[in-house]
DRENDO-1510 file (C-alpha; in Angstrom, 1 decimal, always signed):
<recs>
REC; n; res; u; v; w
REC; 1; MET; +15.7; -28.9; +34.9 .
REC; 2; ARG; +12.8; -26.7; +33.7 .
REC; 3; CYS; +15.2; -23.8; +33.1 .
REC; 4; TYR; +17.5; -26.2; +31.1 .
REC; 5; HIS; +14.7; -27.3; +28.8 .
REC; 6; ARG; +13.6; -23.7; +28.1 .
REC; 7; ALA; +17.2; -22.7; +27.2 .
REC; 8; CYS; +17.5; -25.7; +24.9 .
REC; 9; LEU; +14.2; -24.8; +23.2 .
REC; 10; LEU; +15.2; -21.2; +22.6 .
REC; 11; CYS; +18.6; -22.3; +21.3 .
REC; 12; ALA; +17.1; -24.7; +18.8 .
REC; 13; ALA; +14.5; -22.2; +17.6 .
REC; 14; SER; +17.2; -19.6; +17.0 .
REC; 15; THR; +19.0; -21.8; +14.5 .
REC; 16; LEU; +15.9; -22.7; +12.5 .
REC; 17; LEU; +15.0; -19.1; +12.1 .
REC; 18; SER; +18.6; -17.7; +12.2 .
REC; 19; LEU; +17.2; -15.1; +14.7 .
REC; 20; LEU; +19.9; -15.3; +17.3 .
REC; 21; TYR; +23.0; -15.3; +15.2 .
REC; 22; VAL; +26.2; -14.9; +17.3 .
REC; 23; PHE; +26.8; -11.2; +17.6 .
REC; 24; SER; +30.6; -11.6; +17.7 .
REC; 25; ARG; +31.3; -8.3; +16.2 .
REC; 26; GLN; +28.5; -6.4; +17.9 .
REC; 27; ALA; +30.7; -5.1; +20.8 .
REC; 28; SER; +33.1; -3.5; +18.4 .
REC; 29; THR; +30.3; -1.4; +16.9 .
REC; 30; LEU; +29.3; +0.1; +20.2 .
REC; 31; GLU; +30.9; +3.5; +20.4 .
REC; 32; ASP; +30.0; +6.6; +22.2 .
REC; 33; GLY; +28.6; +9.0; +19.6 .
REC; 34; ASP; +28.4; +12.0; +22.0 .
REC; 35; ASP; +31.7; +13.5; +21.1 .
REC; 36; TRP; +31.3; +12.9; +17.3 .
REC; 37; ASP; +32.3; +16.0; +15.4 .
REC; 38; GLN; +29.1; +17.8; +14.6 .
REC; 39; LYS; +30.7; +19.6; +11.7 .
REC; 40; ALA; +30.7; +16.3; +9.8 .
REC; 41; GLN; +27.1; +15.6; +10.6 .
REC; 42; GLY; +23.8; +16.8; +9.1 .
REC; 43; GLU; +21.9; +19.5; +11.0 .
REC; 44; PRO; +20.4; +18.4; +14.4 .
REC; 45; ASP; +16.7; +18.5; +14.7 .
REC; 46; GLU; +14.7; +20.6; +17.2 .
REC; 47; ARG; +15.0; +18.0; +19.9 .
REC; 48; GLY; +18.8; +18.3; +19.9 .
REC; 49; HIS; +19.3; +14.8; +18.6 .
REC; 50; ASP; +21.4; +14.3; +15.6 .
REC; 51; THR; +19.7; +12.9; +12.5 .
REC; 52; GLY; +22.4; +13.2; +9.9 .
REC; 53; HIS; +25.1; +11.1; +8.3 .
REC; 54; LEU; +28.3; +12.2; +6.6 .
REC; 55; LEU; +28.0; +13.9; +3.3 .
REC; 56; ARG; +29.9; +12.0; +0.7 .
REC; 57; LYS; +31.4; +13.4; -2.6 .
REC; 58; THR; +33.0; +10.4; -4.2 .
REC; 59; ARG; +31.3; +8.4; -6.9 .
REC; 60; GLY; +29.3; +5.4; -5.7 .
REC; 61; SER; +29.2; +6.6; -2.1 .
REC; 62; VAL; +26.2; +6.8; +0.2 .
REC; 63; GLY; +24.4; +9.9; +1.2 .
REC; 64; LEU; +23.6; +13.3; -0.2 .
REC; 65; ARG; +25.5; +14.9; -3.0 .
REC; 66; GLU; +26.9; +18.3; -2.0 .
REC; 67; THR; +26.3; +20.8; -4.7 .
REC; 68; GLY; +28.5; +23.8; -5.5 .
REC; 69; GLY; +25.7; +26.2; -4.7 .
REC; 70; GLY; +25.0; +24.7; -1.3 .
REC; 71; LEU; +22.0; +22.8; -0.2 .
REC; 72; GLY; +18.7; +24.6; -0.2 .
REC; 73; ARG; +15.7; +24.0; +2.1 .
REC; 74; CYS; +12.6; +22.1; +1.0 .
REC; 75; LYS; +9.6; +24.1; +0.0 .
REC; 76; LYS; +7.0; +21.5; +0.8 .
REC; 77; GLN; +6.8; +19.9; +4.3 .
REC; 78; SER; +4.7; +16.8; +4.7 .
REC; 79; VAL; +6.6; +15.1; +7.5 .
REC; 80; SER; +7.6; +16.4; +10.9 .
REC; 81; TYR; +11.2; +17.2; +10.1 .
REC; 82; TRP; +13.1; +17.9; +6.9 .
REC; 83; LYS; +16.8; +17.7; +6.1 .
REC; 84; PRO; +18.2; +19.8; +3.2 .
REC; 85; CYS; +16.7; +18.8; -0.2 .
REC; 86; TRP; +18.0; +15.9; -2.1 .
REC; 87; SER; +18.3; +16.4; -5.8 .
REC; 88; LEU; +15.9; +14.6; -8.2 .
REC; 89; PRO; +16.7; +14.0; -11.8 .
REC; 90; ALA; +15.0; +16.3; -14.4 .
REC; 91; GLY; +11.4; +15.3; -15.1 .
REC; 92; VAL; +10.9; +13.6; -11.8 .
REC; 93; CYS; +8.3; +14.9; -9.5 .
REC; 94; GLY; +7.7; +14.4; -5.8 .
REC; 95; VAL; +8.4; +15.9; -2.4 .
REC; 96; ASN; +12.1; +17.0; -2.3 .
REC; 97; GLY; +13.1; +15.9; +1.2 .
REC; 98; LEU; +14.4; +13.1; +3.2 .
REC; 99; LEU; +14.4; +11.9; +6.8 .
REC; 100; GLU; +17.5; +10.4; +8.3 .
REC; 101; SER; +18.1; +8.1; +11.3 .
REC; 102; PRO; +20.0; +8.9; +14.5 .
REC; 103; ALA; +23.6; +8.3; +13.6 .
REC; 104; GLY; +26.7; +7.9; +15.6 .
REC; 105; LYS; +30.2; +6.8; +14.9 .
REC; 106; GLY; +29.3; +3.2; +15.5 .
REC; 107; SER; +25.9; +3.2; +13.8 .
REC; 108; GLY; +27.1; +2.6; +10.2 .
REC; 109; SER; +26.9; +6.2; +9.2 .
REC; 110; GLU; +30.0; +5.7; +7.1 .
REC; 111; LEU; +28.7; +2.7; +5.3 .
REC; 112; GLU; +31.2; +0.9; +3.1 .
REC; 113; GLU; +30.6; +0.2; -0.5 .
REC; 114; HIS; +30.2; -3.4; -1.6 .
REC; 115; GLY; +33.9; -4.1; -1.5 .
REC; 116; GLY; +34.2; -2.9; +2.1 .
REC; 117; GLY; +31.4; -4.7; +3.8 .
REC; 118; GLY; +28.5; -2.3; +4.3 .
REC; 119; SER; +25.2; -3.3; +2.7 .
REC; 120; HIS; +22.5; -1.0; +1.2 .
REC; 121; LEU; +18.9; -2.2; +1.4 .
REC; 122; ALA; +15.9; -0.6; -0.3 .
REC; 123; VAL; +12.2; -1.2; +0.2 .
REC; 124; VAL; +9.0; +0.4; -1.1 .
REC; 125; ALA; +6.0; +0.6; +1.3 .
REC; 126; CYS; +2.6; +1.8; +0.5 .
REC; 127; GLY; -0.8; +1.2; +2.1 .
REC; 128; PRO; -1.0; -1.4; +5.0 .
REC; 129; ARG; +2.6; -2.5; +4.7 .
REC; 130; LEU; +4.2; -0.9; +7.8 .
REC; 131; GLU; +4.2; -4.0; +10.0 .
REC; 132; GLU; +5.4; -6.3; +7.2 .
REC; 133; THR; +8.2; -3.9; +6.3 .
REC; 134; LEU; +9.4; -3.6; +9.9 .
REC; 135; ALA; +9.5; -7.4; +10.2 .
REC; 136; MET; +11.7; -7.5; +7.1 .
REC; 137; LEU; +14.1; -4.8; +8.4 .
REC; 138; LYS; +14.1; -6.5; +11.8 .
REC; 139; SER; +15.2; -9.8; +10.3 .
REC; 140; ALA; +18.0; -8.0; +8.4 .
REC; 141; VAL; +19.3; -6.3; +11.5 .
REC; 142; LEU; +19.1; -9.4; +13.7 .
REC; 143; LEU; +21.2; -11.5; +11.4 .
REC; 144; SER; +23.8; -9.1; +9.9 .
REC; 145; HIS; +27.2; -8.6; +11.3 .
REC; 146; LYS; +28.1; -5.6; +9.1 .
REC; 147; SER; +26.7; -2.2; +8.9 .
REC; 148; LEU; +23.4; -1.6; +7.0 .
REC; 149; HIS; +21.8; +1.4; +5.4 .
REC; 150; PHE; +18.1; +1.3; +4.8 .
REC; 151; TYR; +16.4; +3.3; +2.0 .
REC; 152; VAL; +12.7; +3.3; +2.8 .
REC; 153; PHE; +10.4; +4.7; +0.1 .
REC; 154; ALA; +7.0; +5.3; +1.6 .
REC; 155; GLU; +3.8; +7.3; +1.4 .
REC; 156; ASP; +3.9; +10.5; +3.5 .
REC; 157; ASP; +1.6; +9.2; +6.2 .
REC; 158; LEU; +4.0; +6.3; +6.8 .
REC; 159; HIS; +7.1; +8.4; +7.4 .
REC; 160; GLY; +6.3; +9.2; +11.0 .
REC; 161; PRO; +5.4; +5.6; +12.0 .
REC; 162; PHE; +8.5; +4.2; +10.3 .
REC; 163; ARG; +10.7; +6.8; +12.1 .
REC; 164; ASN; +9.1; +6.2; +15.5 .
REC; 165; ALA; +9.4; +2.4; +15.2 .
REC; 166; LEU; +13.0; +2.3; +14.0 .
REC; 167; ASP; +14.1; +4.9; +16.6 .
REC; 168; SER; +12.5; +2.9; +19.4 .
REC; 169; TRP; +14.7; -0.2; +18.8 .
REC; 170; PRO; +17.4; -0.8; +21.4 .
REC; 171; ARG; +20.6; +1.2; +21.1 .
REC; 172; THR; +22.6; -2.0; +20.6 .
REC; 173; ILE; +20.4; -2.7; +17.6 .
REC; 174; ARG; +20.4; +0.9; +16.3 .
REC; 175; THR; +24.2; +1.0; +16.2 .
REC; 176; LYS; +24.1; -1.6; +13.4 .
REC; 177; PHE; +22.2; +0.5; +10.9 .
REC; 178; ASN; +21.0; +3.9; +9.8 .
REC; 179; TYR; +18.1; +4.8; +7.5 .
REC; 180; THR; +16.8; +7.3; +5.1 .
REC; 181; ILE; +13.1; +7.8; +4.4 .
REC; 182; TYR; +12.1; +9.0; +0.9 .
REC; 183; PRO; +8.8; +10.1; -0.6 .
REC; 184; ILE; +7.2; +8.0; -3.4 .
REC; 185; THR; +8.5; +9.6; -6.6 .
REC; 186; PHE; +7.6; +9.0; -10.2 .
REC; 187; PRO; +8.2; +10.8; -13.4 .
REC; 188; GLU; +5.7; +13.6; -13.8 .
REC; 189; GLU; +4.5; +12.2; -17.1 .
REC; 190; ASN; +2.1; +9.4; -16.4 .
REC; 191; ALA; +2.9; +9.5; -12.7 .
REC; 192; LYS; -0.6; +8.1; -11.8 .
REC; 193; GLU; -0.2; +5.3; -14.2 .
REC; 194; TRP; +3.2; +4.3; -12.8 .
REC; 195; LYS; +1.9; +4.4; -9.2 .
REC; 196; LYS; -1.0; +2.1; -10.0 .
REC; 197; LEU; +0.9; -0.4; -12.1 .
REC; 198; PHE; +0.4; -3.9; -10.7 .
REC; 199; LYS; +0.4; -2.9; -6.9 .
REC; 200; PRO; +0.4; +0.6; -5.4 .
REC; 201; CYS; +3.9; +2.0; -5.7 .
REC; 202; ALA; +5.5; -1.3; -6.7 .
REC; 203; SER; +7.1; +0.2; -9.9 .
REC; 204; GLN; +9.0; +2.7; -7.7 .
REC; 205; ARG; +11.9; +0.2; -7.8 .
REC; 206; LEU; +12.4; +0.9; -11.5 .
REC; 207; PHE; +13.4; +4.5; -10.6 .
REC; 208; LEU; +15.8; +3.8; -7.7 .
REC; 209; PRO; +18.9; +4.2; -10.0 .
REC; 210; LEU; +17.6; +7.6; -11.1 .
REC; 211; ILE; +16.8; +8.8; -7.5 .
REC; 212; LEU; +19.7; +7.3; -5.6 .
REC; 213; LYS; +22.4; +8.6; -7.9 .
REC; 214; GLU; +25.1; +8.6; -5.3 .
REC; 215; VAL; +24.6; +4.9; -4.4 .
REC; 216; ASP; +26.8; +2.5; -6.3 .
REC; 217; SER; +25.1; -0.8; -5.4 .
REC; 218; LEU; +21.8; -1.7; -3.8 .
REC; 219; LEU; +19.7; -4.7; -2.7 .
REC; 220; TYR; +16.0; -4.1; -3.3 .
REC; 221; VAL; +13.5; -6.4; -1.6 .
REC; 222; ASP; +9.7; -6.5; -1.4 .
REC; 223; THR; +8.1; -5.8; +1.9 .
REC; 224; ASP; +7.1; -9.5; +2.3 .
REC; 225; ILE; +10.7; -10.7; +2.7 .
REC; 226; ILE; +12.3; -12.3; +5.7 .
REC; 227; PHE; +16.0; -12.7; +5.9 .
REC; 228; LEU; +17.2; -16.1; +7.2 .
REC; 229; GLN; +20.9; -15.4; +6.4 .
REC; 230; PRO; +22.9; -12.2; +7.0 .
REC; 231; VAL; +22.4; -9.5; +4.3 .
REC; 232; GLU; +26.1; -9.5; +3.6 .
REC; 233; GLU; +25.8; -13.0; +2.3 .
REC; 234; ILE; +23.6; -12.0; -0.7 .
REC; 235; TRP; +25.6; -8.7; -0.9 .
REC; 236; ALA; +28.7; -10.8; -1.5 .
REC; 237; LEU; +27.2; -12.0; -4.8 .
REC; 238; LEU; +28.2; -8.7; -6.3 .
REC; 239; SER; +31.7; -10.0; -6.3 .
REC; 240; ARG; +30.6; -12.8; -8.7 .
REC; 241; PHE; +29.4; -10.4; -11.3 .
REC; 242; ASN; +31.4; -10.4; -14.5 .
REC; 243; SER; +32.1; -7.3; -16.5 .
REC; 244; SER; +28.7; -7.4; -18.2 .
REC; 245; HIS; +26.5; -8.1; -15.2 .
REC; 246; LEU; +24.5; -5.2; -13.7 .
REC; 247; ALA; +21.7; -6.9; -11.8 .
REC; 248; ALA; +20.9; -10.3; -10.2 .
REC; 249; MET; +17.6; -12.0; -9.6 .
REC; 250; ALA; +16.2; -15.5; -9.2 .
REC; 251; PRO; +14.1; -17.4; -11.7 .
REC; 252; GLU; +10.3; -17.0; -11.5 .
REC; 253; HIS; +9.9; -20.8; -11.6 .
REC; 254; GLU; +12.2; -23.8; -11.4 .
REC; 255; GLU; +9.8; -26.2; -13.1 .
REC; 256; PRO; +8.6; -25.1; -16.6 .
REC; 257; ARG; +5.5; -27.3; -16.4 .
REC; 258; ILE; +4.1; -25.0; -13.7 .
REC; 259; GLY; +5.7; -21.8; -15.0 .
REC; 260; TRP; +3.6; -18.7; -15.6 .
REC; 261; TYR; +5.7; -16.8; -18.2 .
REC; 262; ASN; +6.3; -19.7; -20.5 .
REC; 263; ARG; +2.6; -20.6; -20.5 .
REC; 264; PHE; +0.8; -17.3; -20.3 .
REC; 265; ALA; +3.0; -14.3; -21.0 .
REC; 266; ARG; +2.1; -12.1; -24.0 .
REC; 267; HIS; +5.4; -10.3; -24.0 .
REC; 268; PRO; +9.1; -11.3; -24.1 .
REC; 269; TYR; +10.6; -12.6; -20.9 .
REC; 270; TYR; +14.0; -13.7; -19.6 .
REC; 271; GLY; +15.2; -17.3; -20.1 .
REC; 272; LYS; +12.9; -20.3; -19.9 .
REC; 273; THR; +10.6; -19.3; -17.1 .
REC; 274; GLY; +11.2; -15.5; -16.5 .
REC; 275; ILE; +12.7; -13.8; -13.4 .
REC; 276; ASN; +11.1; -12.7; -10.1 .
REC; 277; SER; +12.0; -9.1; -9.0 .
REC; 278; GLY; +11.1; -9.5; -5.3 .
REC; 279; VAL; +14.8; -9.7; -4.5 .
REC; 280; MET; +16.9; -7.7; -6.8 .
REC; 281; LEU; +20.6; -7.0; -6.4 .
REC; 282; MET; +21.9; -4.1; -8.5 .
REC; 283; ASN; +25.1; -2.5; -9.5 .
REC; 284; MET; +23.4; +0.8; -10.1 .
REC; 285; THR; +26.5; +2.6; -11.5 .
REC; 286; ARG; +26.6; +0.1; -14.4 .
REC; 287; LEU; +22.8; +0.2; -14.8 .
REC; 288; ARG; +22.9; +4.0; -15.2 .
REC; 289; GLU; +25.8; +3.8; -17.7 .
REC; 290; LYS; +24.5; +1.0; -19.9 .
REC; 291; SER; +22.6; +1.4; -23.2 .
REC; 292; PHE; +20.0; -1.3; -23.5 .
REC; 293; LYS; +19.1; -3.2; -26.6 .
REC; 294; ASN; +15.3; -3.2; -27.2 .
REC; 295; ASP; +12.6; -4.0; -29.7 .
REC; 296; MET; +11.3; -0.5; -30.1 .
REC; 297; THR; +14.2; +1.1; -31.9 .
REC; 298; THR; +17.5; +0.1; -33.4 .
REC; 299; VAL; +19.2; +2.6; -31.1 .
REC; 300; ALA; +20.2; +1.3; -27.6 .
REC; 301; LEU; +18.5; +3.3; -24.8 .
REC; 302; LYS; +19.7; +4.4; -21.4 .
REC; 303; TRP; +17.7; +3.3; -18.4 .
REC; 304; GLU; +15.9; +6.6; -18.0 .
REC; 305; GLU; +15.0; +6.6; -21.7 .
REC; 306; ILE; +13.7; +3.0; -22.0 .
REC; 307; LEU; +11.1; +2.8; -19.2 .
REC; 308; MET; +8.3; +5.0; -20.5 .
REC; 309; PRO; +8.4; +3.8; -24.1 .
REC; 310; LEU; +8.4; +0.2; -22.8 .
REC; 311; LEU; +5.3; +0.9; -20.7 .
REC; 312; GLN; +3.5; +2.5; -23.6 .
REC; 313; LYS; +4.2; -0.4; -25.9 .
REC; 314; TYR; +3.4; -3.3; -23.5 .
REC; 315; LYS; +0.9; -1.8; -20.9 .
REC; 316; LEU; -2.0; -3.8; -22.4 .
REC; 317; ASN; +0.0; -7.0; -22.4 .
REC; 318; ILE; +1.6; -7.1; -19.0 .
REC; 319; THR; +0.2; -8.7; -15.9 .
REC; 320; TRP; +2.8; -8.4; -13.2 .
REC; 321; GLY; +3.6; -4.7; -13.8 .
REC; 322; ASP; +7.2; -3.6; -13.4 .
REC; 323; GLN; +8.4; -7.2; -13.1 .
REC; 324; ASP; +7.2; -7.8; -16.6 .
REC; 325; LEU; +9.1; -4.7; -17.8 .
REC; 326; LEU; +12.2; -6.1; -16.2 .
REC; 327; ASN; +11.7; -9.4; -17.9 .
REC; 328; ILE; +11.4; -7.6; -21.3 .
REC; 329; ILE; +14.5; -5.6; -20.7 .
REC; 330; PHE; +16.6; -8.6; -19.7 .
REC; 331; HIS; +15.2; -10.7; -22.5 .
REC; 332; HIS; +16.9; -8.4; -24.9 .
REC; 333; ASN; +20.0; -8.0; -22.7 .
REC; 334; PRO; +20.5; -11.5; -21.1 .
REC; 335; GLU; +24.3; -10.9; -20.7 .
REC; 336; SER; +23.5; -8.2; -18.2 .
REC; 337; LEU; +21.8; -10.5; -15.7 .
REC; 338; TYR; +23.3; -12.7; -13.0 .
REC; 339; VAL; +20.8; -15.4; -12.0 .
REC; 340; PHE; +21.2; -16.5; -8.4 .
REC; 341; PRO; +19.6; -19.7; -6.9 .
REC; 342; CYS; +16.0; -20.0; -5.7 .
REC; 343; GLN; +17.0; -20.3; -2.1 .
REC; 344; TRP; +17.7; -16.5; -2.2 .
REC; 345; ASN; +14.1; -15.9; -3.1 .
REC; 346; TYR; +12.1; -18.8; -1.8 .
REC; 347; ARG; +8.3; -18.5; -2.4 .
REC; 348; PRO; +5.2; -20.6; -2.0 .
REC; 349; ASP; +5.5; -21.7; -5.6 .
REC; 350; HIS; +8.6; -23.6; -4.6 .
REC; 351; CYS; +6.6; -25.9; -2.4 .
REC; 352; ILE; +2.9; -25.6; -3.2 .
REC; 353; TYR; +3.1; -28.3; -6.0 .
REC; 354; GLY; +5.8; -30.3; -4.2 .
REC; 355; SER; +9.4; -29.2; -3.5 .
REC; 356; ASN; +11.0; -27.8; -6.6 .
REC; 357; CYS; +13.9; -25.7; -5.2 .
REC; 358; GLN; +16.8; -28.2; -5.0 .
REC; 359; GLN; +19.2; -25.7; -3.5 .
REC; 360; ALA; +16.9; -25.1; -0.6 .
REC; 361; ASP; +16.4; -28.8; -0.1 .
REC; 362; HIS; +20.2; -29.3; +0.2 .
REC; 363; GLU; +21.3; -26.1; +1.9 .
REC; 364; GLY; +18.2; -24.5; +3.4 .
REC; 365; VAL; +16.2; -21.3; +2.6 .
REC; 366; PHE; +18.3; -18.1; +2.8 .
REC; 367; ILE; +15.6; -15.5; +2.0 .
REC; 368; LEU; +11.9; -16.2; +2.5 .
REC; 369; HIS; +9.5; -14.4; +0.2 .
REC; 370; GLY; +5.9; -14.6; +1.4 .
REC; 371; ASN; +4.1; -13.4; -1.7 .
REC; 372; ARG; +0.4; -14.2; -2.3 .
REC; 373; GLY; -0.3; -12.9; +1.2 .
REC; 374; VAL; +0.8; -16.1; +2.9 .
REC; 375; TYR; +2.0; -14.4; +6.0 .
REC; 376; HIS; -1.6; -13.3; +6.7 .
REC; 377; ASP; -3.6; -16.5; +5.9 .
REC; 378; ASP; -3.5; -20.2; +6.7 .
REC; 379; LYS; -2.6; -21.4; +3.2 .
REC; 380; GLN; +1.2; -21.8; +4.0 .
REC; 381; PRO; +1.5; -22.4; +7.8 .
REC; 382; ALA; +5.3; -22.6; +7.8 .
REC; 383; PHE; +5.7; -19.2; +6.0 .
REC; 384; ARG; +3.3; -17.6; +8.5 .
REC; 385; ALA; +5.0; -19.2; +11.5 .
REC; 386; VAL; +8.4; -17.8; +10.5 .
REC; 387; TYR; +6.9; -14.4; +9.9 .
REC; 388; ASP; +5.1; -14.3; +13.2 .
REC; 389; ALA; +8.1; -15.5; +15.1 .
REC; 390; ILE; +10.2; -12.7; +13.6 .
REC; 391; ARG; +7.5; -10.1; +14.2 .
REC; 392; LYS; +6.9; -11.1; +17.8 .
REC; 393; ALA; +10.5; -11.8; +18.9 .
REC; 394; ALA; +12.1; -9.5; +21.4 .
REC; 395; PHE; +15.4; -8.0; +20.4 .
REC; 396; PRO; +18.3; -10.1; +21.9 .
REC; 397; SER; +20.9; -8.6; +24.1 .
REC; 398; GLU; +24.4; -10.0; +24.4 .
REC; 399; GLN; +23.0; -12.4; +27.0 .
REC; 400; LEU; +19.5; -13.8; +26.8 .
REC; 401; VAL; +18.0; -13.5; +30.2 .
REC; 402; MET; +15.2; -15.8; +31.1 .
REC; 403; PRO; +13.5; -16.3; +34.5 .
REC; 404; GLY; +15.9; -18.0; +36.8 .
REC; 405; CYS; +18.8; -18.5; +34.4 .
REC; 406; ILE; +21.0; -16.8; +31.7 .
REC; 407; PHE; +21.7; -18.4; +28.3 .
REC; 408; THR; +24.5; -17.0; +26.1 .
REC; 409; PRO; +24.3; -18.2; +22.5 .
REC; 410; SER; +27.8; -19.5; +21.5 .
REC; 411; VAL; +27.3; -22.8; +19.7 .
REC; 412; THR; +25.3; -24.0; +16.8 .
REC; 413; PRO; +22.3; -26.0; +18.0 .
REC; 414; GLN; +20.3; -28.6; +16.2 .
REC; 415; PRO; +17.2; -27.5; +14.3 .
REC; 416; PHE; +13.7; -28.5; +15.1 .
REC; 417; PRO; +12.5; -31.6; +13.3 .
REC; 418; SER; +9.0; -30.2; +12.9 .
REC; 419; LEU; +6.9; -27.1; +13.1 .
REC; 420; ASN; +6.1; -28.0; +16.7 .
REC; 421; GLY; +9.1; -25.9; +17.6 .
REC; 422; TYR; +7.4; -22.8; +16.1 .
REC; 423; ASP; +4.4; -23.3; +18.3 .
REC; 424; ALA; +6.6; -23.7; +21.4 .
REC; 425; LEU; +8.6; -20.6; +20.5 .
REC; 426; GLN; +5.5; -18.5; +20.0 .
REC; 427; SER; +4.2; -19.6; +23.3 .
REC; 428; GLU; +7.4; -18.4; +24.9 .
REC; 429; LEU; +7.1; -15.1; +23.2 .
</recs>
C-alpha cells in the first residue's frame, strides 16, 4: 500500500509540473553513434570523443558556415577546447570560437528547421546564472519529444561549467539535444555600454541575428524560464506567422491599470502596454532582411544599422534596456510582431495583484518566467516550488524505479489541488 501511494504521488506531481511527459518517441532517438561517419563530423578533441555536428551549407540551416578558403584556427584560447573559428560580422568583436556538444546520429546533430520539427533555443548567461540556466535547459529537455539545439552565450569562465554539466547528463537525455557555447560578443563600438545595459549581457539577444547568420529561426529565453510544455509547442507558433511577422512576444501587462509602459515610459512602446522580451520567438532570416521604419530618419534601416542609433537617441530615457529598444522598434513596425498569449510568458505580475492572465486560468501556464528573482526568495512560493522541483528532480528513465516497485508513466494523472503536493514531491527528492 505504501508503494502504491508513493507511485500515485509521483504520478500526480509529474502532471502539474509536466516533468514526466511520456517519452513515446525517446526509444527511436537512441542510436549507436560509434559507427557514425567521422568525415561528416567536426574534429574530435584530445580525449577522442567527438564534439562536432554536421556542417551545413544551405540557407537557414544550423551549424557552421563552410567558407571557400577553409576554416582557420582561433587565435585566442580562453576555454579548454576550440573548434574552427566561427565567422563574426564586420565590426563585431569577441573571442572567435565555439564549443560543441558530444553528438551522435540520434542526438539531434542534424536538427530540422521549423518546418521539420527540431527546435533551436538560445540563452544568455552572465554572472551567477549557471544553475538557473541549467534548470531552464533541463525543463526543455525533459518535456520535448523532438530534437533540440541549445545556443548558450556565456562569459568565458562559465564555458567549462556549462560543458561539464551538460555532458554529465544521462545518455538517454543527451541523445535529445546538442549544444554550442559562444562567447559574449558585442559591436566594438560602445561594447562596454552594450554589456552593461540593464543587466549584464542582457542586450546580447539583440545581436543574435547578426552572429547566428546560418540559423533561420530561433527561440530566445531568459535564464529564469521554466518550460511546462514541450518546446515544440511554442516553436509551432512560427507556422502562424503571416508574411509580415518576423518575431513573437507576449504583452508586458494584460491589465493597463497596472501596466508600466503606459504609465511611466518616456519612449515609444508597442501597443497598449508594451511587450516583454523574456520569451522571444524569431524568424531571423526575415529579421535580417527587413528594413525597419524608425523615428530617426526617413530611410528604413536594416537590423544591424538601427541598433546603435537607437541606443544613442534613447539611452537616457530607457529603463529596461534592450527590451525598451525592442518596444521602440515594434512601435514603429507593429505589422512585424506576432503577439502570443500570456500563458507563454507567465510572470509574477500576472498574479501579484490578482489573476490577470485569462488564458492561464483556462488552459494552464505553458512557460513560467520567474523574473524579479522570485525563484530565490519567498515572495512567490509557487514559482519557487516549481523551480526547486525542476532543479532537484532526477532525470527519469523509461521506467521510474522506486524502492520495492516500478512505475511506468503511461496515463495522464490528476493534478494536485494545492501546493502540498510540491512539498511532498520535494521530500521525495
